[in-house]
Structure formats: structure tokens, C-alpha cells
C-alpha positions, 0 to 999 in steps of 0.5 A: 101852216094850214093842214093841207099844206102840212099833210102829204098825200099818198099818189102813187104806189108799186110793190113785187113780192112772190107771185104778187106783181102790183098793188092789185095783186097784193090787195087780192092776197090779203082779201084772201088771207093768203101768204106767200111762204114756202121754201128757197127755190131749188133751181136757185139754192143749186146755183148758189152751192151753199155749204151745208149748215145745221141751220140750212133748212130754217133758213131755207124757209121764207117767202121767196121770188122762183127768180131774181135774175131777169131784167129789162136792162134795154129798158133803164139804157144799160148795157149787158155789163153793167146789169150784169154787175148790178146788185139785183135789189138795184133792179128791181128798185129801178123797176118799183120805183118806175112803176110807183110814178105810173101809178102816180099818172105821170109821165117821167118827163114831167118830172126830168130836172125838178128838185124831188127827193129819192129815198130807198131802204135797201142792204146789199142782197149778197150778190157781190159775195155770191159772185166773189164765191162762184170765180165770176168776181173779175174785176170790171167797170161796173163792179163798184157800182153794181155792189153799192146799195147807195146807188139804188137812190142814185139810179132811180135820180138819174132814170127821172133826171131828178134834182133832190135829195138821192139816198139810202138808208139803213137802220136795219128793219126800220130802213124804209119807213125811216126813209119815209119820215125823212121824205116827210120831213123834207116836204113839211119843211118846204125843202121839195114838194114830191118824192119817192120812197120806197125799200127793197130786199132780196136774198141772194144766198139763204146762208147770209141769214145765218147772224139771224138764225144764231140770234135764234130770230128765224122761225124754225116752222117757217110761219109768222106767229105775229101776237101769239103763243106759238111766236117762235122767230119771224120768216125772211122775205123777199120783194119791196115797195115803192110810194110816190108823195106829194104835198096834199094842196099840191096834189088836190089842186092838180087833181091826183088820186090820192090813197092816203094822207100822211098826217104824221110821223116820227123816228127815234132811237132806243139809245141805252134803255135796252141791251142791243138787239133787245127791243125797248117799249118805252122807246117805241111808245116815244116814237108813237107819241111823237108821231100822234103830236106831229099829226095833231090827232088822238090815239083814241082816233087811230082804229088800226095800228100796222105793227112791226109783229115779227112773231118773235118771243121779244118783240111782240110782247114789247111792241104791245106793252109800248102800244099800252103806254101810249093808251095809257098815257093819251086815255084811250078808251077802246081796244086797238085793231092790229095785224102784221103783213109779215104774216102774208109775206115775210119779214122783207127786212129794210123793205118791210115798213114800206110794204107794211105802209102799202097795206095799211094804205090800201086798207085806209083807201078801200075802207076793209081791215084784211086779216093778219094770219096765224092768230090763235092764242095770244100770246102769254107775255102779253097779259089781259091782251083782248082788253086792249088788242083785237088782231084781225082774223077775217076780212071785214068793212071798217066803219068809222064814227061819221065826221072822222076819218079812218086812221092807221099807224104803222110800225117798223123798229130796227135791230139797232133800236132805230124805231119809226112810226106814221099815222096814216088817214082817209084822204077826202073824197075827190074825184078829178074831173074831166079834162075839158075837150081838146083844140084839135079835137075830131068826133067820132073816133078815138085813138088809144096811143101806145108805145114801148122800149121794143117791138115785144113789149108794145105787143105785151102792152096791147094785150094788157090793155086788151085785158083790162077793157075786157074785164068787168066794168072797164073804164070808158073808152074817151077816159082810156084815150086820156089816160094813155096820152096823159099818165104814160110816157112816150117811146121809140116803138109806138101804135095808135089804135083807132076805133069808134066804140070800145069793141071795135078798139078792143078788137084793134088792140087784140090784132096788135098784141098778135102781130097782126095787120088790122085797118084800124092799127097804125104801128112803126118805130121811130128811126135809130138815127132820131126823129126827122124834120116834118116836110108839108108838100100841098096838092094841086088841082085834080085830086078835088071832089065835091064834099071833100069837106063836108065831114071834117067840118062837122067833126072838127072845129079847128077845121070848120073856123081855118076854112070858113075864114079862108071861104069868106075871103074867096067868096068876096073875091069871086062871089061864089059860093066856094064853101057850098060846093066843097061842103055839098053833095058829091055829084055836084059838078061844079067841084071840077071846074077850075075856079071851084076847084083850085078855091075849094083845094086852097081853103081845104088844106088851109083848114088842114094846116090849122088842125094838124097845128092844133095838133102839134104838127107844124113843118120844118119845111114846105113845098107845093104842086102847081096851085098848091104852091100858094098854100105853101107861101102862106103857111111859110109866112111869104103871103099873108092870108088874104093875100093868098086868098086874091091870088087864088082866086085870080087865077082860078078866074082867069085860068076858068075863062081860058078856052077849053080844047087841052088836055093832060096826061101823065105818062110812065116814061122818064124826062128824057124821053118826054123831052126828046118826043116832045122836041118839034112837036106843036102845042105839047109841053112838059107840064110836071115831074113827078118821078123818075119815070112819071112825067105829064104832059100838057097842051092841044088835047089831039096832040096830046093824045097821039103823043101819049098813044105813042107810049101806051103802044109801048106798054107804058102806063098812061092816065088822062087827067082830070081837068078843064083845061091844059094847064103848064103849057102854052093855052095858059099864055093869054091870062099871064099878064093879068095875072101878073098884074094881081100878084104884083098887088100882093105882099111878098114877106121872107119865108119864116119856114123853108120854102122850096119852088116847084119850079126849080126844085130849089129852096128860094123866097117867091116874089110876084114874078115867080107866079106867072112862071109857075102858073106856065113853067113845068112842076119838078115835084120829084126835085121838089121831094129831093130838096127837101129830104136833103134839109133832113126832111124824113116824114112828108106830110100830104096836104089835100084830098088825096093820096096822089102825092104820096104815092109819087113821092114814094118812088121819088127817093133812092132810099124810101125806107128813110122817109115816110109819106102820109096823107091827111085825107084819103078818097073812101076813108071818112075824113074823120078818121082818115086825118086820125091815121095820118096824125098816127102814121106821123107819129109812129115814125117820129112826128111830135103829135099832142095827142091830148088836144085830138081827145074829147075829154075823159079823166085819168084811169089806172092803166096797166104798168109798163110790161118789162122785157126781162132777160138773164143778167148773172155773174157774168156779163155775156159781152165780157168773154170773148166769143173767139179769141184771135188766140191763145197763150200756147200760139203767142209765141212772139212779139208779133203774136202778142201785138196781132191779138192786142189789135184784134181784141181791141177792134172787136172793143171798139167794134160798138163805135160806128166805122171801128178798125179792123185787127188789121188797121190797127196792126198796121199804125200799132203806135196810135195811142187808145185814147185817139181810137176812142177807148173809154174807161169801160172799153179798156176794162173789157178790153183788158178782160179779154186780153186776159182770158185769150192770153192767160195772164192777170192784167190790172185794170190800168193796163191800157193807160200804163201801156197806152198803144198796141205796141206797148201793151203787146210787148208788156203782156209778151214780157209777162210769157216770155223773158223780155230782150228789149227795154220796155217801160214797166209802167208809167209812174203813178203821177203820170197815170192820175194825170192821165185819168184827170185831162179825160183819159178815162 
């Protein structure tokens, strides 16, 4: 196996320590030579209420979080009861794993379903014991899951849908480095190519350290004097770290950023070479020698070792004796530089190894050695210390000889004798090349795409990104845009920030963070029912203007190519300069001529559809308004582009040749009112029904104006349409026969995409005769909108030069809040910006936009991690106690009163399942089984908890299975309150209960 394949790249890292929230803050702490060590927070100590102990003060010294009760349960899709039952180490592990994956610049969706290992070093925090001690140890559905250390890895695998090994290791203080070594074994063997590895440690009760105090392992003055003569014990610490490992050749091929490369590793046991818990120098030396052999590098090329370095009287001399033995056996010719992160952050026990690994990887990556604190005079148990060792006491550059990469070792030793050592090496220099420009790129405007699980998290995400781009030497705007869409997951609360330059984008970010509306910010949320379907509605004549495609033609190659192709076909049919008018100046009067208007609209719509498709938006259904129906038919697959162009050209040419003298006027009245008014009036027709009170009349100019004036005198709105002819009236009759001949020559296919005809407002498959009828008949646009909505369309994308259809469509539906109308172009707004704003509006309401395709390129850069919105979850779940119990034990003086209580509490528990029954509903049919009511095992336990609190009786977790209807359960509870007078089965036989569970009752 070649070196590139055998080596393993570290492509992502995360960490959390007291006052340290991420890897960047850890690096600053290390460079500054600072420490996180202090005392156990008073408010946490008060909550624990531990009994006094002579060693209490020693155990209260360490590196502790100010709080460990916060958790963003909503982000991880967990209910309050489950979040509360989870040991905080599980919560911390989930957050750190997510942050490590984000740091690796991998969206979660890219991992789903893959064979990726998750290995975690961890130990219980004592949370379960604290629950019992506080009296909050009620049995609940999630207690077993929440207290199991093994489930940390399993929860992470479930979070990302990973199918590889999912394992928690416990070898004491070497647990997380053992986990890392096991992951490297799996990758090198070919079992997997990627792994997520970490370690977490929390101390919810300092009294849990009594055993360590009794061993004399804890420092009485709360400082870790690694390698120093003052060494008196270690200092406990909280926190953790995670890394993402990947086979190096694959990391190079994928352009991943690598902090360092893992060259070798080894795990071994001291066996009986020393008495437990005394460390074995020989066994430790053996682990280092084995790792060097696997790395195939000489010990003399290792510049630095991140030692286990606990600062204990026995541990430091044993460790350095072991390293001396390695030097002797390998012929090392120079002193070894050593340090210990435990002097900064304390001993994180099962997570200690991974934190040391993260420190070493940062030093290797950034070519700097950082100080190890509290060293003054070498431990006398290590004679001739300075001959063989040097402790880093001030930050300094790390220089290595030309041609040799920086190398470091990392050690972690368990109390029971399990030793691990890892060799890290500088990653070869490689900056990922720029991502190629997207096919749907639109020059001049950049989108910055953000999303979150909640609206407050979205605003905080914007604030964090604003701070990043406002800092010294910020990344380029294009790199930020690329990274946001290629390295981050997409959630339901979404925003798109638009701008030309970084200053404009930053200002819009600030507006989003503050919740202030800004023109360059589109924000929204995918409906709770999920993203609906996308419908395209194609505009008809009336919104056209000269130059309507000019700026977009310059900014978008995709639009330009599709538009040019359509124009070439149209111009061949018409022998007229369609493209010249559409791309020309705004004062070109030809734009309003019917032949240019209809041909130009069609070409622009074809270009817009191509651009949207390149950006990932395709329709689930289509409809059109007047001539827009032909574009809709082409997109639906009914007409080829050539045939559609032939029909548009013929329609426009024939209608252009009609005599003038007609008019079209929009009137704010109902269809019934207009129909009554038009009845018996010669020369006037209903041309379009665009909404409940929006109708267009068409025909002879004098008659149309007279009819419209009558409505205007009633206070109704009227608007004269900017058209050259009276379409959809008797005035088009002279050209219908010729139009029919053209349509008959065209090939019509069955729609590939549902097509809703505007003549009837129903889904259909148009044939040649349709185009004659639709040129003469009324456009029933309101009915097409209703029909599309009935097909599940909730995002209506207007394909055309303005927003007329969107304005009309929003007034059609009874529940406009359930749908959004998105014009792709808007008058008065530059076309490139308008298209991106349209994509953004569709996206924030659930449409699947391929944002990477819209970008000019860019390189991946580091972005702020997800802003978890933590709430307090501690000991007792907030929704597990009755809000207002239906009764109390003193009031339960009859079987009926107890039955009513059972029914009322069952209704509360079922209330989260849609249209749940009420208490009286259940009391009316008390023999319906809980299973048929939809009660699952978690709900059954919650019901048990509520009934226990309300009735004051102790009930087993299986009570709803043993007494499977409200009637039987009520009788059982009453029997515990009063002597029973009726025969009631005490319980089902055990085998019957198990049969219920096996059949899926639980």
C-alpha cells in the first residue's frame, strides 16, 4: 500500500472547553499560555447538594463549564422528555460531532447512508446518579437510553445516517486516543474510508471524583505541574473534541483541507509489568516504538511529543523514562521537545487524548509550538532531564529542516495500563483550486444562502457571518457564497442575502440579524407540511417592453443561449429582427407591436425556463395566460421548440394584420357582474377572468369604453391595457381559419408535465383545434390557479417580464398564506438581481434551488459553526408532569371519577397527534384500546407518569399494556385507592404481555 493510501488525513476538528467554544479559541488560549482551570461553579454546586467531605475542596478545583444543562433539542429533533433524560455527555457529543463535520466542510446530506465509522471515548458524567439522589429518578421511556454511555456514538451515527461501526471505547484516560487508533486501523484496512472520532467528559457532581482523591491522584492546589518538581496530582477538566479522519489519497482527490496526516499509531497494555494503577515505562515505550514502526519514520525526525503529562508524582517520571528508552533504542541524537495541554485545560480523562491530539494537530498545521504551563524545575525523579528533554515555555515558530515535514507524537495512558500513541505529520501543501463557475451563473450579483432549524438561529447565523466578513482579512465574497452552498446543510428556516459587493452583503446580513426588512434579503420558512410543488405560469401579451432581455442576456450564458436559439427560429419564420427589439433600447416602439410582443415574450420565457432549469427549478405543472399558453405547452412537452416557434410566429403575424379599432380594459368586478353587463351588448366579450373581482373585457373600442365607464362611475377600478388589438373577442375572427391551418401542421404530444388549459381551467392535453379556441375564447386564469393549487402547487413561478400574474394570482386562492407567487423578472429592478431574488423567494418557501450552479466559482473557506439555541433540560422533563391534573387523589372517590381522570390524562397525552379525542370523547367509549387510540410506548410511560402524579399511586411502566383500555386502567387505579367490589384481572399473564410487545404494541 502506497504512503498516500496508508496515511490518514485530519480534515475536520472541533472542541469545547470552559471559555473555549471552538478550535480557533483553543489556539488563542494555547498561544497566550492561558488556562481554563478554576473552581466548580457555585450555582452548579448548589444544585448538586453533595454531602460534605474532607476532600471536597480538592475535588472542586478544576476546569469546569459554567453550565452543562443547555441543549438545542429542536435542532437534533428530540422531544423535551428525551432531551432531559440524556446524560449531558451525549448532548455534548452530538454538538461536537456536528461541528467537526462542519469544520470538515461537509454538508450532512453528503454523509447519509455511507459506511462511516463513529468512535467515541467517553464515560458517564454522574447525571443518572444525580437524578436518583435528587428524587427525580422517575422511571421514564428514555431513562435507559439517556444513561447509556454507549449511545453517544449511536446517536451520532443516527444524526448523520451513517452505516459504519458505531462504538464507544472505555480504556480509562486513554479512551479517545484508543478510539482514534481503532478508527485508523479501520481506514487503513479498507473497511471504511472516513471516520468521526472524539471524546467527551463532564462532571455533574464533583463528589464523583472521591475515588481519584482517595488514590491521591488529584492536585490539592488546583494546578497541573507537568514534569515539574512540584508535581502533586492532576486537575480534572470538562469538555471534549472531535476529528474527522479520511484516507489521505481521497482527501487529496476531493480537495479537502488537511490539518495534519496520521502516519502511525499503536495501542498496547502494560499487562503485569507493573502493579495497577502504577504506570509501566516499558509498556509505554513499547506503544511509541510500535507507532514509529507503523509510521516508518525514525524517532529522530519527531520534533515534539504531546505527552500524557498528568503532573502526578509517579506518572511523569514513568512517561519520560519510557520516552528515554525509545530514544536509546532508536539512537535519537537530540533532546525531545515535550508539553502537556493538561496544564491549560486540566485532565479530561476519557477525552484527554483527543484534546491533546487536537493541540498537536494545530501546532503541526500552524508551524508553532505553544507553551506548557507551570514548569520551573524538572521533576527530580527524572535525572539529567535537560539532556534529553525540553519543555516549551514560550510560543515560538516550529522550524524543521528542509525536505522534512514537521512531526509530532501524541500519548495517552489509561489508569488500567492501556497505552496509545499516535504519530502526526505535516500535511503536504495543497490549496484547493477554485470551484468552476456554475452553468446558471448570473454575473453582477452574489447570493449568500443561510438556513437554520429556527428563526432565532437563522438571525444568529447571520450575525456570526457578519462578524466574520467584518474581521481583518476576511474571505472573498465569492468564496463565502461558494462555501455557504457547498459546505453547509440546508434547513427549513432560510434566507438569501443578495449584493454586488461585500459591503452591501454585510449590510444586508446586519439587517437579517436584526430582523429588519431589507430589499436585498429574502427570508422565509418551508411550510410545516413540507415543500409543495412548483408551478410555472407563463405571462401573455401586455407586460412586454423593449430591451426586456438585454441585461439578462449579458449576465447569463444559459439565458442567452436558449433565447438566441428561440429567436433564430422565430426570425426564420417572420423575417423580422426579434432579438434586436427584445435586446434593444427602451424607446423602441416596435416592442408593442403584436408580432414583436408575442415573439419576444416567447423567446424571453424560453430563456427564463432554461435558466431556472440550470438552477435546479423545474415545474411540477404548468399553465399560461393567452399567448403564454404556447410557452407552457412547449415546456410541458406538447410542442417542440420549432413547432412552438412556428405557432407563435403565425399567431403574432396574423393578429398584427388585423384592423385596429379595438380595446381591452380590466375592470374590478365579478365575472357574474360583467356577464350580466355584457349580455345583449354588441361588440363586447369577456376576454379574461383573472380573479374573483378582476375581469377583462375586449371588443369594439367605443362599446368597451362605454361599458367600462359605467363600472368606473360605480367606483370600480378600470385600467386600459397596452395592446394593439382587441384579443379574445370577435375582432380576431378573420384570422382563425388561417391559424387553424398552421396549428394542424404541428405535431402534438401528450404532456410530460401536467398542463392546465386556460380555456377551461382544467388539466388537459391540447390538440391543434385548441389554439383556435384559445385565441378567441376567454382566458380563465383564476381557474388555472385554483386547479394548480388543487394539484399541490404552492410555489407559483411567473415566467415573463413583470409581476402581473403574481399580483392577480395572490387574490385568487382562499388561503393565500399557503402559497407564494414569485415573479422572475420585475419592472424597475435589474434583471440579474430580479432573477436571483425570484430564485431566493422560491427557495425560502421550499423550492429546490441548486445555488452552486448560480455562482461564478470560489474556494471553500471556514465559516461560523451552527448557532445552537440551547434551553435548559435538567433532571425532570418539562412535559412529563401534569400541567393541571384533572383530579387529585382526595377527589377520586368512585370508579367513575377515576375513569374520567384516566380519560382526561389520556387526551392530554394524545393531544400531540393531530385531531386527538377529548376526555369526554374517551369517557363515552372507555373500552377502546390504547393501541387503537395510537398510544405508543413512550406515550404510555408519559400517561403512567401523569396518572402517578395525579392519583398518588405507584404504577409500573407496563400498566397501559396490562390494562389496555381506559375502563380497565381506571378500575385498576381505583383498586389501589379503595377495596374493589368487582372482579378485575390483576394483570395479564407475562407471556400475553410479551406477545403484545412482539406484535408491535410498544
